[in-house]
C-alpha positions as CSV (number, residue, x, y, z in Angstrom):
1,M,-123.1,-166.9,-246.7
2,K,-124.1,-166.2,-243.1
3,K,-124.0,-169.0,-240.6
4,C,-126.7,-168.9,-238.0
5,Q,-125.2,-169.2,-234.5
6,S,-128.3,-170.8,-233.2
7,C,-129.1,-173.6,-235.6
8,Q,-125.9,-173.5,-237.8
9,H,-127.9,-173.0,-241.0
10,E,-126.2,-171.3,-244.0
11,N,-128.0,-168.0,-244.9
12,Q,-127.6,-165.4,-247.6
13,D,-125.1,-162.7,-246.8
14,D,-127.8,-160.0,-246.7
15,A,-130.2,-161.9,-244.4
16,L,-131.3,-160.1,-241.3
17,F,-133.0,-163.2,-239.7
18,C,-132.1,-166.9,-240.0
19,E,-134.0,-168.5,-242.8
20,N,-134.3,-171.8,-240.8
21,C,-135.1,-170.7,-237.2
22,G,-135.9,-167.0,-237.5
23,E,-133.0,-165.9,-235.2
24,E,-132.1,-162.2,-235.7
25,F,-128.6,-161.5,-237.0
26,T,-126.5,-158.8,-235.5
27,Q,-124.7,-157.8,-238.6
28,T,-126.2,-156.9,-242.0
29,E,-124.5,-156.7,-245.4
30,K,-125.5,-155.3,-248.7
31,P,-127.8,-157.7,-250.5
32,R,-126.6,-159.3,-253.7
33,E,-128.4,-158.8,-257.0
34,E,-131.7,-160.5,-257.5
35,S,-131.7,-163.8,-259.4
36,S,-134.2,-164.8,-261.9
37,Q,-135.8,-167.2,-259.5
38,K,-136.5,-164.8,-256.6
39,H,-139.9,-164.2,-255.0
40,I,-141.3,-161.1,-253.2
41,C,-142.5,-161.4,-249.5
42,T,-145.6,-159.6,-248.5
43,C,-143.3,-157.2,-246.6
44,G,-141.6,-156.3,-249.9
45,Q,-138.4,-158.3,-249.3
46,T,-137.0,-160.3,-252.3
47,L,-136.8,-164.0,-251.5
48,E,-134.7,-166.8,-252.9
49,A,-136.4,-170.1,-254.0
50,Q,-134.9,-172.0,-251.1
51,D,-135.8,-169.5,-248.4
52,K,-138.1,-170.9,-245.7
53,F,-138.4,-167.7,-243.8
54,C,-138.3,-164.0,-244.9
55,P,-134.9,-162.6,-244.0
56,A,-136.6,-159.2,-243.4
57,C,-139.6,-160.0,-241.2
58,G,-139.1,-163.7,-240.4
59,K,-142.4,-164.8,-241.9
60,T,-142.6,-168.3,-243.3
61,T,-142.3,-168.5,-247.1
62,A,-144.4,-171.6,-247.6
63,T,-147.2,-169.7,-249.1
64,E,-144.9,-167.5,-251.0
65,A,-143.5,-170.4,-253.0
66,T,-146.5,-170.6,-255.3
67,M,-146.4,-166.9,-256.0
68,Q,-145.3,-165.9,-259.6
69,P,-142.4,-163.5,-259.7
70,Q,-143.6,-160.0,-260.1
71,K,-141.8,-157.2,-261.6
72,I,-141.9,-154.3,-259.3
73,T,-141.6,-151.1,-260.9
74,N,-142.2,-147.7,-259.5
75,L,-143.5,-149.4,-256.2
76,Q,-142.8,-147.6,-252.9
77,V,-142.1,-150.3,-250.3
78,T,-143.2,-149.7,-246.7
79,P,-140.3,-150.3,-244.3
80,A,-140.7,-153.6,-242.5
81,K,-141.4,-153.7,-238.7
82,Q,-138.6,-155.0,-236.6
83,P,-139.7,-158.2,-234.7
84,M,-139.7,-158.2,-230.8
85,S,-136.6,-159.7,-229.4
86,K,-136.7,-162.6,-227.0
87,K,-135.4,-160.5,-224.2
88,R,-138.2,-158.0,-224.7
89,K,-140.7,-160.8,-224.8
90,I,-139.3,-162.1,-221.4
91,V,-139.4,-158.6,-219.9
92,L,-143.0,-158.1,-221.1
93,G,-144.0,-161.5,-219.8
94,I,-142.5,-160.7,-216.4
95,V,-144.3,-157.3,-216.3
96,I,-147.6,-158.9,-217.2
97,A,-147.1,-161.7,-214.6
98,L,-146.3,-159.1,-211.9
99,F,-149.3,-157.1,-212.8
100,C,-151.5,-160.2,-212.6
101,I,-150.0,-161.2,-209.3
102,I,-150.5,-157.7,-207.8
103,V,-154.0,-157.4,-209.0
104,G,-154.9,-161.0,-208.0
105,G,-153.2,-160.5,-204.6
106,Y,-155.0,-157.2,-204.0
107,L,-158.4,-158.8,-204.8
108,T,-157.6,-161.8,-202.7
109,A,-156.4,-159.7,-199.7
110,K,-159.5,-157.4,-200.2
111,N,-161.7,-160.4,-199.8
112,Y,-159.7,-162.0,-197.0
113,Y,-159.7,-158.7,-195.0
114,S,-163.2,-157.8,-195.6
115,F,-165.3,-157.0,-192.5
116,E,-167.5,-160.0,-193.1
117,N,-164.7,-162.5,-193.4
118,Q,-162.7,-161.1,-190.5
119,Q,-165.8,-161.2,-188.4
120,K,-166.4,-164.8,-189.3
121,R,-162.9,-165.8,-188.3
122,L,-163.0,-163.9,-185.0
123,V,-166.4,-165.4,-184.1
124,E,-165.0,-168.9,-184.9
125,I,-162.2,-168.2,-182.3
126,V,-164.8,-167.3,-179.7
127,K,-166.9,-170.4,-180.6
128,N,-163.8,-172.6,-180.2
129,K,-162.9,-170.8,-176.9
130,D,-159.4,-170.6,-178.2
131,V,-157.6,-168.8,-175.5
132,N,-154.3,-168.5,-177.5
133,Q,-156.0,-167.0,-180.5
134,M,-158.1,-164.7,-178.4
135,K,-155.0,-163.4,-176.7
136,K,-153.7,-162.4,-180.1
137,N,-156.9,-160.9,-181.3
138,T,-158.3,-159.1,-178.2
139,I,-157.6,-155.7,-176.8
140,S,-158.9,-153.5,-174.0
141,A,-159.6,-149.8,-174.0
142,D,-159.3,-149.7,-170.2
143,P,-155.7,-148.8,-169.4
144,N,-155.9,-150.6,-166.0
145,Y,-157.0,-153.9,-167.5
146,T,-154.5,-156.3,-169.2
147,I,-155.6,-159.0,-171.5
148,T,-154.1,-162.3,-170.3
149,K,-154.7,-166.0,-171.1
150,E,-155.7,-166.4,-167.4
151,E,-158.4,-163.7,-167.6
152,L,-159.7,-165.0,-171.0
153,K,-160.0,-168.5,-169.5
154,K,-162.1,-167.1,-166.7
155,Y,-164.3,-165.5,-169.2
156,F,-164.9,-168.7,-171.2
157,D,-165.2,-170.7,-167.9
158,Y,-168.2,-168.6,-167.2
159,Y,-169.9,-169.8,-170.3
160,N,-168.9,-173.4,-169.6
161,Q,-171.2,-173.4,-166.6
162,T,-174.4,-175.4,-167.2
163,E,-176.7,-172.4,-166.5
164,H,-174.8,-170.2,-169.0
165,K,-174.5,-172.6,-172.0
166,E,-177.7,-171.4,-173.6
167,A,-176.5,-167.8,-173.2
168,F,-173.2,-168.7,-175.0
169,S,-175.2,-169.8,-178.1
170,L,-177.1,-166.5,-178.0
171,L,-173.7,-164.7,-177.6
172,L,-172.3,-166.3,-180.8
173,G,-175.4,-165.3,-182.7
174,E,-175.1,-161.7,-181.5
175,L,-171.4,-161.5,-182.3
176,G,-172.0,-162.9,-185.8
177,S,-174.7,-160.3,-186.5
178,G,-174.0,-157.0,-188.3
179,N,-172.7,-155.1,-185.3
180,G,-170.7,-157.8,-183.6
181,N,-171.4,-156.4,-180.2
182,S,-172.4,-158.3,-177.0
183,G,-171.8,-155.5,-174.6
184,D,-168.8,-157.2,-173.1
185,L,-167.1,-158.4,-176.3
186,V,-167.2,-155.8,-179.2
187,L,-165.7,-156.0,-182.7
188,V,-163.7,-152.8,-183.2
189,K,-161.2,-151.4,-185.8
190,N,-157.7,-151.5,-184.7
191,G,-155.2,-150.3,-187.3
192,K,-154.5,-151.4,-190.9
193,K,-153.5,-154.6,-192.6
194,L,-151.0,-154.2,-195.5
195,L,-151.6,-150.5,-195.2
196,L,-154.8,-150.8,-197.2
197,F,-157.4,-152.7,-195.2
198,D,-159.1,-152.1,-191.9
199,E,-158.0,-154.6,-189.2
200,Y,-160.7,-155.8,-186.7
201,Q,-160.2,-157.2,-183.3
202,W,-162.3,-158.0,-180.2
203,E,-162.4,-155.5,-177.4
204,L,-163.1,-157.1,-174.0
205,K,-164.7,-154.6,-171.6
206,P,-164.0,-155.2,-167.9
207,G,-166.4,-154.5,-165.1
208,Y,-166.2,-152.9,-161.6
209,I,-167.9,-154.0,-158.4
210,T,-169.0,-151.2,-156.0
211,V,-169.5,-152.5,-152.4
212,S,-171.6,-150.4,-150.0
213,T,-171.3,-151.3,-146.2
214,N,-172.8,-150.0,-143.0
215,Q,-170.5,-151.3,-140.3
216,K,-166.9,-150.6,-139.3
217,D,-164.3,-153.4,-139.1
218,M,-166.2,-155.6,-141.6
219,K,-164.0,-158.0,-143.5
220,L,-164.7,-158.1,-147.3
221,F,-164.0,-161.1,-149.5
222,L,-164.0,-161.5,-153.3
223,N,-164.3,-165.2,-154.3
224,N,-163.3,-166.2,-150.8
225,Q,-160.1,-164.1,-150.9
226,E,-160.0,-161.3,-148.3
227,K,-159.7,-157.9,-150.0
228,E,-159.9,-155.4,-147.2
229,I,-161.5,-154.3,-143.9
230,T,-163.9,-151.4,-143.7
231,S,-162.6,-148.4,-141.7
232,D,-165.9,-146.5,-141.3
233,K,-169.5,-147.4,-140.5
234,Q,-170.7,-146.1,-143.9
235,E,-168.3,-146.9,-146.6
236,Q,-168.2,-147.5,-150.4
237,I,-165.4,-149.5,-152.0
238,V,-164.7,-150.1,-155.7
239,W,-163.0,-153.2,-157.0
240,G,-161.8,-153.6,-160.6
241,P,-161.2,-153.8,-163.4
242,L,-162.5,-157.3,-163.4
243,T,-163.1,-159.8,-166.2
244,P,-166.8,-160.3,-167.1
245,M,-168.0,-163.3,-165.1
246,D,-169.8,-164.0,-161.8
247,Y,-168.1,-163.2,-158.5
248,K,-168.9,-164.1,-154.9
249,V,-168.8,-161.1,-152.6
250,K,-168.9,-161.7,-148.8
251,G,-168.8,-159.6,-145.7
252,E,-167.9,-160.9,-142.3
253,L,-168.5,-159.2,-138.9
254,A,-168.2,-160.7,-135.5
255,G,-168.5,-164.2,-136.8
256,E,-171.5,-163.4,-138.9
257,T,-171.4,-163.5,-142.7
258,T,-173.5,-162.1,-145.5
259,E,-172.9,-163.2,-149.1
260,T,-174.1,-162.4,-152.5
261,T,-173.2,-163.3,-156.1
262,V,-172.5,-160.5,-158.6
263,D,-172.7,-161.2,-162.4
264,L,-170.6,-158.7,-164.4
265,V,-171.6,-160.1,-167.8
266,R,-173.5,-157.3,-169.5
267,F,-174.8,-159.7,-172.2
268,Q,-176.7,-161.5,-169.4
269,H,-178.2,-158.3,-168.0
270,P,-178.8,-155.9,-170.9
271,E,-181.8,-154.4,-169.1
272,L,-179.6,-153.1,-166.2
273,E,-178.1,-149.7,-166.5
274,Q,-175.6,-150.5,-163.8
275,I,-174.3,-153.8,-162.8
276,G,-171.8,-154.6,-160.0
277,Q,-173.6,-152.7,-157.3
278,V,-173.5,-154.6,-154.0
279,T,-174.8,-153.7,-150.6
280,L,-173.4,-155.6,-147.6
281,N,-175.3,-154.4,-144.5
282,F,-175.1,-155.9,-141.1
283,R,-177.8,-155.2,-138.5
284,K,-176.9,-155.0,-134.9
285,I,-179.4,-155.7,-132.1
286,S,-179.5,-155.5,-128.3
287,F,-182.1,-157.0,-125.9
288,K,-182.6,-158.1,-122.4
289,L,-183.4,-161.7,-121.5
290,M,-185.6,-162.7,-118.6
291,S,-186.7,-166.1,-117.4
292,N,-188.5,-168.0,-114.6
293,I,-185.4,-169.7,-113.4
294,P,-182.2,-167.9,-112.3
295,D,-179.3,-169.7,-113.9
296,A,-180.1,-171.2,-117.4
297,D,-177.6,-171.3,-120.3
298,I,-178.2,-168.9,-123.2
299,Y,-178.0,-170.2,-126.7
300,I,-177.9,-168.1,-129.9
301,D,-178.4,-170.2,-133.0
302,N,-177.7,-173.3,-131.0
303,E,-174.3,-172.0,-129.8
304,T,-173.6,-171.2,-126.1
305,F,-173.6,-167.4,-125.7
306,G,-173.8,-166.8,-121.9
307,Q,-175.7,-167.6,-118.7
308,L,-178.5,-166.0,-116.8
309,V,-177.7,-164.2,-113.6
310,A,-180.6,-164.0,-111.2
311,G,-182.9,-164.8,-114.1
312,E,-181.6,-162.0,-116.4
313,F,-179.0,-161.3,-119.1
314,E,-178.3,-158.3,-121.4
315,V,-177.3,-159.1,-125.0
316,K,-175.7,-156.1,-126.7
317,N,-174.4,-155.3,-130.2
318,L,-175.3,-158.7,-131.6
319,V,-174.9,-159.0,-135.4
320,W,-178.3,-160.1,-136.7
321,H,-179.0,-162.4,-139.5
322,Q,-182.1,-163.9,-141.1
323,G,-183.5,-166.7,-139.0
324,M,-181.5,-166.0,-135.9
325,T,-182.8,-167.7,-132.7
326,V,-182.3,-167.4,-129.0
327,Q,-183.1,-170.2,-126.5
328,L,-182.5,-171.1,-122.9
329,K,-181.3,-174.5,-121.7
330,K,-180.9,-175.9,-118.2
331,T,-179.0,-179.1,-117.3
332,V,-180.2,-180.3,-113.9
333,E,-178.6,-182.6,-111.4
334,D,-180.0,-185.8,-112.8
335,K,-178.4,-184.8,-116.2
336,S,-181.7,-184.1,-117.9
337,V,-181.9,-181.0,-120.1
338,L,-184.7,-178.5,-119.9
339,E,-185.3,-176.2,-122.8
340,T,-187.4,-173.2,-123.7
341,K,-189.0,-172.7,-127.1
342,K,-186.7,-171.0,-129.6
343,E,-187.4,-167.3,-130.1
344,I,-186.9,-166.1,-133.7
345,L,-185.4,-162.6,-133.7
346,D,-187.2,-160.8,-136.4
347,E,-185.7,-158.2,-138.7
348,D,-187.6,-155.2,-137.4
349,S,-187.0,-155.4,-133.6
350,Y,-184.3,-154.8,-131.0
351,E,-182.3,-152.2,-132.9
352,V,-179.2,-151.1,-131.1
353,D,-180.0,-147.5,-131.2
354,D,-183.5,-148.2,-129.6
355,Y,-182.3,-150.4,-126.8
356,D,-183.7,-149.6,-123.3
357,P,-183.2,-152.3,-120.6
358,D,-186.2,-151.0,-118.7
359,S,-188.5,-151.1,-121.8
360,Y,-190.8,-153.9,-122.5
361,S,-190.0,-153.6,-126.3
362,S,-186.4,-154.4,-125.5
363,T,-187.1,-157.4,-123.4
364,I,-187.5,-161.1,-124.4
365,E,-189.0,-163.4,-121.8
366,L,-188.1,-167.0,-122.2
367,H,-189.9,-169.2,-119.6
368,F,-189.5,-172.9,-119.1
369,S,-192.7,-174.8,-119.4
370,G,-193.8,-176.4,-116.1
371,I,-191.2,-174.6,-114.0
372,Q,-192.4,-173.6,-110.6
373,D,-191.0,-170.7,-108.7
374,K,-190.7,-169.8,-105.0
375,S,-194.2,-168.5,-104.8
376,D,-195.6,-171.8,-106.2
377,V,-193.7,-173.8,-103.6
378,E,-194.6,-171.5,-100.8
379,L,-198.3,-171.7,-101.7
380,F,-198.1,-175.5,-101.6
381,L,-196.3,-175.5,-98.2
382,S,-198.9,-173.1,-96.8
383,R,-201.6,-175.6,-97.6
384,V,-199.6,-178.4,-96.0
385,Y,-199.0,-176.5,-92.7
386,S,-202.5,-175.2,-92.7
387,E,-203.6,-178.9,-92.6
388,V,-201.1,-179.7,-89.9
389,T,-202.3,-176.7,-87.8
390,S,-205.9,-177.9,-88.1
391,D,-204.9,-181.4,-87.1
392,T,-203.0,-180.3,-84.0
393,S,-206.1,-178.5,-82.6
394,S,-208.1,-180.2,-79.9
395,Y,-211.2,-178.9,-81.6
396,S,-210.6,-181.0,-84.7
397,K,-210.6,-184.7,-85.4
398,F,-207.5,-186.5,-86.4
399,D,-209.2,-189.6,-87.6
400,E,-208.5,-191.9,-90.5
401,E,-210.0,-189.5,-93.0
402,A,-207.9,-186.6,-91.7
403,K,-204.8,-188.8,-91.9
404,Q,-205.6,-189.9,-95.4
405,K,-206.0,-186.2,-96.4
406,L,-202.7,-185.3,-94.9
407,A,-201.0,-188.2,-96.7
408,T,-202.0,-186.8,-100.1
409,Y,-199.3,-184.1,-99.7
410,F,-196.5,-186.7,-99.7
411,T,-195.1,-189.1,-102.3
412,D,-196.2,-192.6,-101.6
413,G,-198.8,-191.3,-99.1
414,K,-198.7,-192.9,-95.7
415,A,-195.6,-194.9,-96.6
416,N,-193.5,-191.8,-96.8
417,V,-191.2,-191.4,-93.8
418,E,-191.8,-187.6,-93.7
419,Y,-195.6,-188.2,-93.5
420,Q,-195.0,-190.6,-90.6
421,D,-193.0,-187.9,-88.7
422,F,-195.7,-185.4,-89.3
423,E,-198.3,-187.8,-88.0
424,T,-196.2,-188.5,-84.9
425,F,-195.7,-184.7,-84.3
426,I,-199.5,-184.0,-84.7
427,Q,-200.4,-186.9,-82.4
428,S,-197.9,-185.7,-79.7
429,I,-199.5,-182.2,-79.7
430,R,-203.0,-183.7,-79.4
431,D,-201.9,-186.0,-76.6
432,S,-200.3,-183.1,-74.7
433,K,-202.6,-181.8,-71.9
434,A,-200.7,-178.5,-71.8
435,K,-200.7,-177.7,-75.5
436,S,-203.9,-176.7,-77.3
437,S,-202.5,-176.4,-80.8
438,V,-199.5,-175.6,-82.9
439,S,-199.8,-173.3,-86.0
440,G,-197.1,-173.4,-88.8
441,T,-196.2,-170.6,-91.2
442,P,-193.6,-171.5,-94.0
443,T,-191.3,-169.0,-95.8
444,V,-189.4,-170.3,-98.8
445,E,-185.9,-169.0,-99.1
446,S,-184.7,-170.6,-102.3
447,I,-185.5,-173.4,-104.8
448,Q,-183.3,-175.3,-107.1
449,M,-184.4,-177.5,-109.9
450,T,-182.6,-180.8,-109.8
451,G,-184.5,-182.7,-112.4
452,K,-187.5,-182.6,-114.5
453,N,-190.2,-181.5,-112.0
454,T,-187.9,-182.1,-109.0
455,Y,-186.8,-179.3,-106.8
456,N,-184.6,-178.8,-103.8
457,V,-186.3,-176.2,-101.5
458,Q,-184.8,-174.4,-98.5
459,Y,-187.5,-172.9,-96.3
460,L,-188.2,-171.7,-92.8
461,I,-191.1,-172.9,-90.7
462,K,-192.3,-170.8,-87.8
463,Y,-194.2,-172.8,-85.2
464,K,-196.4,-171.0,-82.7
465,T,-197.4,-173.2,-79.8
466,N,-200.6,-172.3,-77.9
467,Y,-201.3,-173.6,-74.5
468,T,-204.5,-174.7,-72.7
469,D,-203.7,-172.4,-69.9
470,Y,-204.7,-169.0,-71.1
471,K,-202.3,-167.4,-68.7
472,Q,-199.3,-169.1,-70.3
473,D,-197.9,-167.1,-73.2
474,S,-197.6,-168.9,-76.6
475,V,-194.1,-169.8,-77.8
476,T,-192.7,-169.1,-81.3
477,Q,-190.0,-171.3,-82.7
478,I,-188.3,-171.1,-86.1
479,F,-186.6,-174.0,-87.8
480,R,-184.9,-174.4,-91.2
481,Y,-185.2,-177.2,-93.7
482,K,-182.1,-176.7,-95.9
483,K,-182.8,-179.5,-98.5
484,A,-186.4,-180.4,-98.7
485,T,-187.1,-182.4,-102.0
486,M,-190.4,-181.8,-103.7
487,V,-191.8,-183.2,-106.9
488,Y,-194.3,-181.4,-109.1
489,D,-197.0,-183.3,-110.9
490,E,-197.8,-181.4,-114.1
491,E,-201.0,-183.3,-114.8
492,K,-202.4,-182.7,-111.3
493,E,-200.7,-179.3,-111.0
494,T,-199.5,-179.9,-107.5
495,F,-196.4,-180.6,-105.5
496,Y,-195.6,-183.6,-103.3
497,I,-193.1,-183.7,-100.4
498,Q,-190.6,-186.4,-101.1
499,S,-188.0,-185.7,-98.4
500,L,-187.2,-183.1,-95.8
501,G,-183.5,-183.8,-96.0
502,G,-182.9,-185.6,-92.8
503,K,-181.3,-184.4,-89.5
504,E,-178.2,-183.1,-91.2
505,N,-180.3,-180.6,-93.2
506,F,-182.4,-179.5,-90.3
507,E,-181.4,-176.7,-88.0
508,V,-182.9,-174.6,-85.2
509,V,-183.0,-170.9,-86.0
510,D,-184.8,-169.7,-82.9
511,N,-186.0,-172.1,-80.2
512,G,-188.3,-169.5,-78.6
513,G,-186.5,-169.7,-75.3
514,I,-187.3,-173.4,-74.8
515,E,-184.3,-175.3,-73.5
């Protein structure tokens, strides 16, 4: 008998497999003679009555028990198939499992790395503005541009601005479309995944700013950071590569600035063939200022610029800007401030290359309203002394009407001390039996505005005294009033004598030989 090592069942000596559990035996012996109670398995093996499994093929004998013994004569038996061992089964199972894993993994990877799914994942990174993931999944074809978290943050900060949030929604739609191309951010193949599938990443395309200038020594700024100073009058400078976003470009020359904003995002400007083109031009002007007073202060854009000299001033190589103004101001002795109207310097006049100080086109006249000049004062004094000359003549009357008329040339009329001195002077001439008349001729030497409509005037008065004796030669005397104060009435458009300065401001220039 053979004892099964697996289940300890006692088997026939010629059994190849355990009758109880089907375990294959490693040793085989010559089968004994058939008994009268043997059965035949379908495989041709002779079975004992108590066999549960065929010792040749391992098949159960339950159905064979009912079979009648058959006498086999002259029957050729087909050799039985050897059953697969447990080890083989395990190996086959492993092979099948590996095949399924490989096929399943391939199909899974093929789906995961399909263009559509990679595109969805990459668009989701953009949607979330995930700088860390963008850094891992973004490249640049520009060798001078490096993808960094800082630059990617700048790119997303652009779309965080209120005015660009709608554009960001449009951007996501464009990136999620078939081509995945926004102009700045493009979906491109970049190598293989698992050696089998195309790998896709974002390519971020940087931009460049080209600055054209027209002046030397201009300071150029990018986002308020000084970049460089121009060395030539006509110059073109290129900055980049720069992350797509908006930039402030500023030029500064002689305290004047010009500034513009450059948007390097191509997605925002698909209609432009070239973006990043900036022109920073400064215009220089020269002109000559003239005024009706000699010493006013000059203001450019409300800032002190200079002072008139003898009523003139030349402004040269001034950097012009839109809305630039020029104005004159005069602070007089009583602390009141006189102003001219502001002159706006237009963009088409006073070019430096066209400046000619003797040309009307290069001159700006700024006159103070209501300001009187030397000729205005001299005309007034001529009227006063004409009246005095008439009143001193013995051929005229110096009655109350004449006195009232003379008084109209003085502030406060007859109450004015200067009027009273004139009246005394006139009366002394008329009372003189030797003098027939005195004629006065004024000459204004200078005027100075001391307050609104108030002037200090220095003038000469030449008196010519005529005598009743025709044989006696007339005498000419010249006197100077160094500080005569006169007030101008804008409404009546006339002056009034307020004061002649007193004795300390009166001097004899030529006494005409009279001791």
